[in-house]
N, C-alpha and C positions, 0 to 999 in steps of 0.2 A: 533458545535465546529469543528475546523480544527485540524487534527493531522498529523504531519510530522514524518515519520519513516525513519531516515537517519543518517549516521555518520556526515554529514555536515548540516549546517543551511541554505541550499539553497532554502528554501520555507518559506513563511510567514505563520505561524500557531499559534494556541493558545497553543498547547502542542507539545513538541518534545520528541521522543524516539529514542535512539541510538541502542537498542537491541530488539530482538523479544519478549523476556519475558515481558518487560515493555509495549511494544506495545499491546500485547495480553491482559494484565491487563487493560489498558485504553479502548480498544475496548469492553471488557466485561463489564466494570463498567460505562462507560460514553456514552452519545449519540453523536456519531461522524457523522458529516454531510459530511465532505470531508476528504479523506485519501490521503496524498501525500507520495509516497514510493520510495525508492531506493532498489537495489538488495543487495548491500554490507552493512552489519550491523556489529556491535560489537558482538562477540561471534560466535558460530558455525552455528546458523540459519541465513537464508537470507530472502530477501523480498518475494520470492516465498513461503517460508514456512509460513510466516505471512498471505499471501493472501489465501493459502490453508486452514489454520486453521480458519481464519475469515469466509470464505465461508462455511466451514463445520459447524461452530457454529452459523451461521446466524447473524453475527455481522458486516459484510462488508457493509459499507455505499453505497448509490446509486451513489456517485461521487468518482472517484479515479483518481489521477494524478500520472503518471509515470515520475519520475525525473532522472532515471538512464541514464548515458551518454555512457556507454559501450554498443555497438550495440547488441552484442550477448546476454548479460544479460537483456537488455531492451526487446528484443524479447521474452525471457522466461517469463518476467512479463506480457507482452502483451498477450501472449498465455494463461496464467493462467486466465487472466481477460476475454478473449473471450470465453474460455470454461465455465466460470462461468456466461455467459449471458450478458456480458458488450460489448458495442459498442463505437466506436470513429470515428471521422472524421479526426483527426490529429495524432492519435497514441500517444497522450500525455494525454488528458483528456478523461476519460471513464465514461459512464453513464449506469446504469442497465436498460435494456429494458424488 
């Protein structure tokens, strides 16, 4: 299942979450194969918070797509993924190695 965590519907997915709380619930309860994520979400938490939580709870899927357009925030997401053992050739699609 593909999960998009974003305030916009800019990625084709099976489920969409606009806030961190609902994203965490889906990641915990369902088998997600691809996670597409933005930095800015509804509420006080952001995409980096979701990535950190998912990595800590071992529910982060093997494939993650970074959708954020803000360059500085995009780099924050990318750094979280790289620290978590993810690699990419294009800094958009990441795979766990």
